[in-house]
C-alpha positions in Angstrom: 0.0 0.0 0.0 1.3 3.5 -0.9 0.7 6.5 1.4 1.0 10.1 0.3 2.8 12.7 2.5 0.6 15.4 0.9 -2.8 16.2 2.4 -5.7 15.0 0.2 -7.7 18.3 0.6 -4.9 20.7 -0.6 -5.9 20.7 -4.3 -9.6 20.8 -3.6 -9.3 23.8 -1.1 -7.1 25.7 -3.5 -10.0 25.8 -6.0 -12.1 27.8 -3.5 -9.4 30.3 -2.5 -9.7 33.7 -4.3 -6.9 36.2 -4.5 -7.1 39.8 -5.6 -4.1 42.3 -5.8 -6.4 45.3 -5.5 -9.5 45.3 -3.4 -11.4 47.2 -0.8 -12.9 45.3 2.1 -16.0 46.9 3.7 -17.5 46.3 7.1 -20.9 47.8 6.3 -23.4 48.1 3.5 -23.0 51.9 3.2 -19.3 51.5 2.4 -18.4 53.9 5.2 -16.3 51.4 7.2 -13.2 50.4 5.2 -11.4 47.5 6.8 -8.6 47.1 4.3 -7.4 48.4 0.9 -5.0 46.4 -1.2 -4.2 42.8 -1.8 -6.5 40.2 -0.2 -6.9 36.4 -0.2 -10.4 35.0 0.6 -9.9 31.5 2.0 -12.3 28.6 1.5 -13.7 29.0 5.0 -14.7 32.6 4.3 -11.9 34.3 6.3 -10.1 37.1 4.6 -6.3 37.0 4.8 -4.3 40.2 4.5 -0.7 40.4 3.2 0.5 40.9 6.8 -1.0 37.5 7.8 -3.9 39.1 9.7 -7.2 37.4 9.3 -10.6 39.1 9.1 -13.6 37.2 10.2 -16.4 36.5 7.8 -18.7 38.1 10.4 -16.7 41.4 10.2 -16.7 41.7 6.4 -19.8 42.9 4.7 -18.4 42.8 1.1 -15.3 43.1 -1.0 -15.0 45.2 -4.1 -12.2 44.2 -6.4 -10.6 46.9 -8.4 -10.2 46.7 -12.1 -7.0 48.2 -13.4 
């Protein structure tokens, strides 16, 4: 029997991760509360990862606008 040293879920999870180099993360519907501007990575579990490694909870984020350059 052959065992892999790689986790089986890595490839599947990567399909649900979204990355944007230019985005604005809002904490409210009125777009008055800006939580972050710049690069973001939305993880498969809904958490938003910032370039500094900080994570924003899905409960704190209302929506994310990606910027078209």
